[in-house]
MILOTOR-186453 format. One record per residue (C-alpha): residue number from 1; residue in one letter; x, y, z. Coordinates in nm, 3 decimals, padded with zeros to 5 digits. Last residue first. Layout:
REM residues N
+-----+----+---------+---------+---------+
|   i | aa |      c1 |      c2 |      c3 |
+-----+----+---------+---------+---------+
| NUM |  a |       X |       Y |       Z |
...
+-----+----+---------+---------+---------+
This chain:
REM residues 230
+-----+----+---------+---------+---------+
|   i | aa |      c1 |      c2 |      c3 |
+-----+----+---------+---------+---------+
| 230 |  k |  00.826 | -03.883 |  03.822 |
| 229 |  s |  00.542 | -03.639 |  03.882 |
| 228 |  l |  00.772 | -03.348 |  03.961 |
| 227 |  a |  00.948 | -03.365 |  03.624 |
| 226 |  v |  00.621 | -03.394 |  03.433 |
| 225 |  f |  00.477 | -03.091 |  03.616 |
| 224 |  t |  00.790 | -02.884 |  03.556 |
| 223 |  t |  00.789 | -02.966 |  03.185 |
| 222 |  v |  00.418 | -02.883 |  03.159 |
| 221 |  v |  00.464 | -02.551 |  03.340 |
| 220 |  i |  00.768 | -02.458 |  03.130 |
| 219 |  g |  00.584 | -02.539 |  02.808 |
| 218 |  l |  00.283 | -02.334 |  02.918 |
| 217 |  t |  00.510 | -02.037 |  02.985 |
| 216 |  s |  00.668 | -02.070 |  02.642 |
| 215 |  i |  00.328 | -02.098 |  02.475 |
| 214 |  a |  00.200 | -01.790 |  02.659 |
| 213 |  s |  00.509 | -01.587 |  02.569 |
| 212 |  l |  00.477 | -01.681 |  02.205 |
| 211 |  a |  00.105 | -01.602 |  02.198 |
| 210 |  n |  00.137 | -01.266 |  02.372 |
| 209 |  r | -00.010 | -01.037 |  02.108 |
| 208 |  k | -00.250 | -01.308 |  01.989 |
| 207 |  l | -00.363 | -01.386 |  02.343 |
| 206 |  w | -00.409 | -01.020 |  02.434 |
| 205 |  g | -00.629 | -00.948 |  02.132 |
| 204 |  e | -00.486 | -00.715 |  01.870 |
| 203 |  r | -00.538 | -00.348 |  01.941 |
| 202 |  v | -00.800 | -00.131 |  01.775 |
| 201 |  l | -00.764 |  00.118 |  01.488 |
| 200 |  f | -01.005 |  00.411 |  01.493 |
| 199 |  v | -01.101 |  00.626 |  01.194 |
| 198 |  l | -01.311 |  00.933 |  01.272 |
| 197 |  d | -01.478 |  01.091 |  00.971 |
| 196 |  g | -01.557 |  01.463 |  00.995 |
| 195 |  s | -01.573 |  01.524 |  00.620 |
| 194 |  v | -01.617 |  01.194 |  00.440 |
| 193 |  v | -01.333 |  00.965 |  00.336 |
| 192 |  p | -01.355 |  00.793 |  00.001 |
| 191 |  q | -01.427 |  00.418 | -00.007 |
| 190 |  a | -01.121 |  00.200 | -00.069 |
| 189 |  g | -01.137 |  00.025 |  00.269 |
| 188 |  e | -01.492 | -00.087 |  00.199 |
| 187 |  p | -01.371 | -00.268 | -00.115 |
| 186 |  a | -01.189 | -00.527 |  00.101 |
| 185 |  t | -00.809 | -00.555 |  00.096 |
| 184 |  m | -00.685 | -00.334 |  00.379 |
| 183 |  w | -01.033 | -00.317 |  00.532 |
| 182 |  h | -01.024 | -00.685 |  00.622 |
| 181 |  r | -01.316 | -00.623 |  00.858 |
| 180 |  l | -01.491 | -00.286 |  00.891 |
| 179 |  q | -01.685 | -00.211 |  01.208 |
| 178 |  t | -01.928 |  00.079 |  01.170 |
| 177 |  e | -02.016 |  00.349 |  01.423 |
| 176 |  t | -02.284 |  00.603 |  01.330 |
| 175 |  g | -02.267 |  00.963 |  01.451 |
| 174 |  n | -02.216 |  01.108 |  01.104 |
| 173 |  r | -01.929 |  00.867 |  01.043 |
| 172 |  v | -01.741 |  00.671 |  01.308 |
| 171 |  l | -01.532 |  00.404 |  01.135 |
| 170 |  t | -01.379 |  00.120 |  01.337 |
| 169 |  l | -01.109 | -00.079 |  01.160 |
| 168 |  r | -01.027 | -00.447 |  01.198 |
| 167 |  d | -00.785 | -00.657 |  00.994 |
| 166 |  p | -00.461 | -00.474 |  01.074 |
| 165 |  n | -00.514 | -00.518 |  01.452 |
| 164 |  g | -00.266 | -00.291 |  01.625 |
| 163 |  i |  00.015 | -00.425 |  01.846 |
| 162 |  e |  00.295 | -00.348 |  01.601 |
| 161 |  t |  00.136 | -00.013 |  01.515 |
| 160 |  v | -00.089 |  00.040 |  01.214 |
| 159 |  g |  00.014 |  00.286 |  00.946 |
| 158 |  e |  00.198 |  00.616 |  00.926 |
| 157 |  a | -00.104 |  00.834 |  01.015 |
| 156 |  v | -00.114 |  00.928 |  00.646 |
| 155 |  a | -00.133 |  00.554 |  00.570 |
| 154 |  v | -00.443 |  00.523 |  00.789 |
| 153 |  a | -00.613 |  00.804 |  00.594 |
| 152 |  d | -00.507 |  00.651 |  00.263 |
| 151 |  r | -00.672 |  00.324 |  00.361 |
| 150 |  l | -00.992 |  00.516 |  00.440 |
| 149 |  s | -00.975 |  00.663 |  00.091 |
| 148 |  a | -00.857 |  01.001 | -00.034 |
| 147 |  e | -01.044 |  01.129 | -00.341 |
| 146 |  l | -01.136 |  01.465 | -00.188 |
| 145 |  p | -00.786 |  01.555 | -00.077 |
| 144 |  l | -00.701 |  01.503 |  00.292 |
| 143 |  y | -00.671 |  01.730 |  00.592 |
| 142 |  f | -00.546 |  01.538 |  00.895 |
| 141 |  v | -00.630 |  01.531 |  01.265 |
| 140 |  g | -00.402 |  01.309 |  01.473 |
| 139 |  p | -00.259 |  00.969 |  01.548 |
| 138 |  k |  00.100 |  00.909 |  01.432 |
| 137 |  r |  00.194 |  00.541 |  01.471 |
| 136 |  v | -00.159 |  00.403 |  01.453 |
| 135 |  e | -00.324 |  00.196 |  01.725 |
| 134 |  g | -00.608 |  00.431 |  01.814 |
| 133 |  t | -00.656 |  00.750 |  01.613 |
| 132 |  v | -00.720 |  00.893 |  01.270 |
| 131 |  t | -00.927 |  01.212 |  01.254 |
| 130 |  v | -01.040 |  01.340 |  00.914 |
| 129 |  r | -01.094 |  01.695 |  00.785 |
| 128 |  r | -01.161 |  01.709 |  00.411 |
| 127 |  l | -00.948 |  01.923 |  00.182 |
| 126 |  p | -01.038 |  02.136 | -00.121 |
| 125 |  v | -00.732 |  02.225 | -00.334 |
| 124 |  v | -00.720 |  02.559 | -00.520 |
| 123 |  t | -00.413 |  02.662 | -00.718 |
| 122 |  a | -00.494 |  03.001 | -00.865 |
| 121 |  d | -00.475 |  03.145 | -01.214 |
| 120 |  a | -00.729 |  03.416 | -01.136 |
| 119 |  s | -00.517 |  03.682 | -01.299 |
| 118 |  r | -00.621 |  04.046 | -01.283 |
| 117 |  y | -00.733 |  04.003 | -00.924 |
| 116 |  v | -01.049 |  04.155 | -00.786 |
| 115 |  s | -01.353 |  04.002 | -00.961 |
| 114 |  a | -01.137 |  03.716 | -01.090 |
| 113 |  l | -01.087 |  03.595 | -00.732 |
| 112 |  a | -01.456 |  03.507 | -00.700 |
| 111 |  e | -01.449 |  03.311 | -01.026 |
| 110 |  r | -01.135 |  03.130 | -00.912 |
| 109 |  v | -01.297 |  03.032 | -00.582 |
| 108 |  a | -01.612 |  02.897 | -00.748 |
| 107 |  v | -01.409 |  02.699 | -01.004 |
| 106 |  a | -01.191 |  02.542 | -00.733 |
| 105 |  v | -01.494 |  02.459 | -00.520 |
| 104 |  g | -01.670 |  02.267 | -00.798 |
| 103 |  q | -01.541 |  01.921 | -00.704 |
| 102 |  a | -01.656 |  01.985 | -00.348 |
| 101 |  p | -02.011 |  02.033 | -00.472 |
| 100 |  v | -02.120 |  02.391 | -00.388 |
|  99 |  t | -02.423 |  02.412 | -00.161 |
|  98 |  r | -02.246 |  02.525 |  00.155 |
|  97 |  l | -01.960 |  02.695 | -00.028 |
|  96 |  n | -02.042 |  03.055 |  00.065 |
|  95 |  l | -01.760 |  03.294 | -00.017 |
|  94 |  a | -01.705 |  03.558 |  00.250 |
|  93 |  g | -01.474 |  03.851 |  00.191 |
|  92 |  i | -01.314 |  03.976 | -00.128 |
|  91 |  r | -00.991 |  04.157 | -00.035 |
|  90 |  p | -00.858 |  03.834 |  00.120 |
|  89 |  l | -01.095 |  03.539 |  00.074 |
|  88 |  f | -01.305 |  03.422 |  00.367 |
|  87 |  i | -01.443 |  03.068 |  00.358 |
|  86 |  r | -01.807 |  02.989 |  00.420 |
|  85 |  g | -02.010 |  02.680 |  00.519 |
|  84 |  e | -02.195 |  02.862 |  00.796 |
|  83 |  a | -01.992 |  02.695 |  01.072 |
|  82 |  d | -01.668 |  02.809 |  00.906 |
|  81 |  v | -01.466 |  02.644 |  00.627 |
|  80 |  v | -01.100 |  02.708 |  00.715 |
|  79 |  l | -00.868 |  02.867 |  00.457 |
|  78 |  s | -00.516 |  02.731 |  00.416 |
|  77 |  d | -00.315 |  03.016 |  00.272 |
|  76 |  g | -00.120 |  03.163 | -00.014 |
|  75 |  l | -00.209 |  03.499 | -00.160 |
|  74 |  g |  00.078 |  03.739 | -00.205 |
|  73 |  a | -00.038 |  03.842 | -00.550 |
|  72 |  g |  00.312 |  03.774 | -00.678 |
|  71 |  e |  00.204 |  03.625 | -01.009 |
|  70 |  s |  00.048 |  03.311 | -00.857 |
|  69 |  l | -00.243 |  03.266 | -00.621 |
|  68 |  h | -00.221 |  02.981 | -00.372 |
|  67 |  l | -00.521 |  02.838 | -00.188 |
|  66 |  l | -00.566 |  02.525 |  00.021 |
|  65 |  v | -00.931 |  02.499 |  00.114 |
|  64 |  r | -01.014 |  02.354 |  00.452 |
|  63 |  d | -01.271 |  02.140 |  00.632 |
|  62 |  g | -01.384 |  02.243 |  00.981 |
|  61 |  p | -01.741 |  02.312 |  00.873 |
|  60 |  s | -01.832 |  02.077 |  00.586 |
|  59 |  l | -01.730 |  02.066 |  00.220 |
|  58 |  p | -01.997 |  01.978 | -00.033 |
|  57 |  t | -02.047 |  01.613 | -00.138 |
|  56 |  a | -01.959 |  01.552 | -00.505 |
|  55 |  t | -01.588 |  01.470 | -00.479 |
|  54 |  g | -01.624 |  01.145 | -00.288 |
|  53 |  q | -01.763 |  00.968 | -00.595 |
|  52 |  a | -01.421 |  01.023 | -00.757 |
|  51 |  q | -01.285 |  00.716 | -00.577 |
|  50 |  v | -01.331 |  00.504 | -00.889 |
|  49 |  p | -01.062 |  00.720 | -01.055 |
|  48 |  n | -00.786 |  00.552 | -00.847 |
|  47 |  f | -00.570 |  00.807 | -00.672 |
|  46 |  g | -00.201 |  00.881 | -00.715 |
|  45 |  c | -00.182 |  01.238 | -00.834 |
|  44 |  v | -00.364 |  01.386 | -00.536 |
|  43 |  l | -00.142 |  01.196 | -00.293 |
|  42 |  a |  00.180 |  01.327 | -00.444 |
|  41 |  f |  00.024 |  01.672 | -00.432 |
|  40 |  l | -00.035 |  01.636 | -00.059 |
|  39 |  l |  00.314 |  01.501 |  00.002 |
|  38 |  f |  00.468 |  01.823 | -00.128 |
|  37 |  i |  00.252 |  02.017 |  00.114 |
|  36 |  s |  00.444 |  01.841 |  00.393 |
|  35 |  a |  00.282 |  01.712 |  00.710 |
|  34 |  p |  00.164 |  01.853 |  01.043 |
|  33 |  r | -00.009 |  01.649 |  01.315 |
|  32 |  v | -00.310 |  01.761 |  01.519 |
|  31 |  a | -00.306 |  01.583 |  01.854 |
|  30 |  p | -00.516 |  01.282 |  01.940 |
|  29 |  i | -00.736 |  01.315 |  02.253 |
|  28 |  t | -00.579 |  01.111 |  02.528 |
|  27 |  g | -00.633 |  00.786 |  02.723 |
|  26 |  n | -00.498 |  00.545 |  02.465 |
|  25 |  a | -00.731 |  00.705 |  02.211 |
|  24 |  v | -01.022 |  00.905 |  02.354 |
|  23 |  v | -01.311 |  01.019 |  02.138 |
|  22 |  d | -01.495 |  01.350 |  02.169 |
|  21 |  p | -01.456 |  01.432 |  01.801 |
|  20 |  l | -01.231 |  01.732 |  01.728 |
|  19 |  c | -01.349 |  02.039 |  01.533 |
|  18 |  e | -01.664 |  02.134 |  01.724 |
|  17 |  r | -01.483 |  02.038 |  02.043 |
|  16 |  a | -01.224 |  02.307 |  01.991 |
|  15 |  c | -00.862 |  02.196 |  01.982 |
|  14 |  l | -00.742 |  02.304 |  01.639 |
|  13 |  p | -00.398 |  02.444 |  01.704 |
|  12 |  r | -00.280 |  02.770 |  01.544 |
|  11 |  k |  00.039 |  02.689 |  01.359 |
|  10 |  e | -00.165 |  02.573 |  01.062 |
|   9 |  e | -00.171 |  02.203 |  00.985 |
|   8 |  p |  00.027 |  02.074 |  00.693 |
|   7 |  v | -00.158 |  01.875 |  00.426 |
|   6 |  a | -00.163 |  01.498 |  00.418 |
|   5 |  r | -00.006 |  01.221 |  00.224 |
|   4 |  a | -00.095 |  00.864 |  00.142 |
|   3 |  p |  00.151 |  00.584 |  00.177 |
|   2 |  q |  00.147 |  00.334 | -00.107 |
|   1 |  m |  00.000 |  00.000 |  00.000 |
+-----+----+---------+---------+---------+
């Protein structure tokens, strides 16, 4: 599985409850993790076209729009979608995206920019907010391109830990919890993420994690019992 990439978090932390699900992983709320913009574009270029179904749903509050305007306009930012479904463009003001399909955000932003800037040749990348937690190496809140899948979300968090269960994933979406089995190979793991998704990786069972130790201990007990019974 090729590792997916995420977009860097702003310096200002996102800690508010409206932005972070009230879910505890290993006793703590996962922290927001930064990543390289270069990795984002690597992710965008590597998706399967069947994941395009995730591009139709509008962005939700807490999602972001990565914006960069060329020709020295000085515009380069990660814009947060507010509770009303708006982003705020410099020198323009509010742009309502509540009813705009995510795949149409770039066009809407460029049209708004054209009213002020001579060149609207802007790079516009809509990003969905996803939390990945549990038994992953780098739990946190990530901003992923529209076509990113659940498997991509886990890859952004640097994969399952040594004691994580690679065959079981818990997805909390719109208040509904779903258990996904064999998500690394099953079609369910390839479904696009949805804004606000929480992906939770559980631990392996105690017996499986300690099988070798348990067998060794059992062997010692049996050997001792046989020796004492002679």
